[in-house]
N, C-alpha and C positions, 0 to 999 in steps of 0.2 A: 504494500500500500504506500503510495507516494507521501501521504501525510506522516506516516511513521518515519520514513527516511529523512524528510525535511525536518521533522521534530528532533530526530537524533543529531542531525547536522547542527541545528540551532543550539542544542544543549552543548555540543562540543565547542562551538564558537564561543558560547558564553563562558566556558571554563578557561579560555585562554586569558593569560595576563597581558596587560598592555606592555609594549616593548620599552616604554620609558614613562616617567611621571608626566611628561607633557601630553600623553595620550589618555590621562585619567578621565577627563570629562567625556571624551569620545567613548572610552570603554564603558563608563557608567551609562551613557545614553544608549549604546549598543546593547548592553545587558538588559536594560529596561525594554527596548524594542524587541529583543529576542524572547523575553518572558511573555510579552504580549502576543507575539507570534505563536509561541508554544501553546498558550492558553486558547488562542483562536483556532488552532488545529484541533485541540481537544473538543471545542464546541462544534466544529465542523464534523468531526468523527462521530460525535454523539448524534448530531442531526441526521447524518446519513444512516446510522444504525437504527435510529428510532423512526426514520422517515418523517421527521418533524419539520414542517414547513416554516414555522415561526423561528425555530433555532437555525434553520438554514439561512433565513433572511438575516438573522443576527450575525451569522458567520460571514455572509457576503459583505455586510457592513464593515466587519473587522478587516476583511481582505482589502476592501476599497481604501480603508484608512491606513493600511500598512505602507502604501507607497509614500504618502506624505510623512509618515513617521520616519521612514528611512531617509527621506530628503533632509529632515531635521537632524538626523544622526550624522549624515554626511557633512552638514554645515558645522558640526562640532569638532571636525578634524582640526588639529593644530596647524597653523600656517608654517611654512618652511622658512 
């Protein structure tokens, strides 16, 4: 299942330490975004298993929001 693979990858990314202290804000923002993604995948998996249209709509909202979340994370990268 694709959700399981992407959730596993997100957990592995969240476990990484930042390469330097200058990346701390980025790392915190990325960890928060990844936690939201993991939770979103859980909601999507439950919606599919239960064939629950309301939960599916909630999941789609989460997926739509994730793009802007990642844009905010990208903006938190330290400047060179």
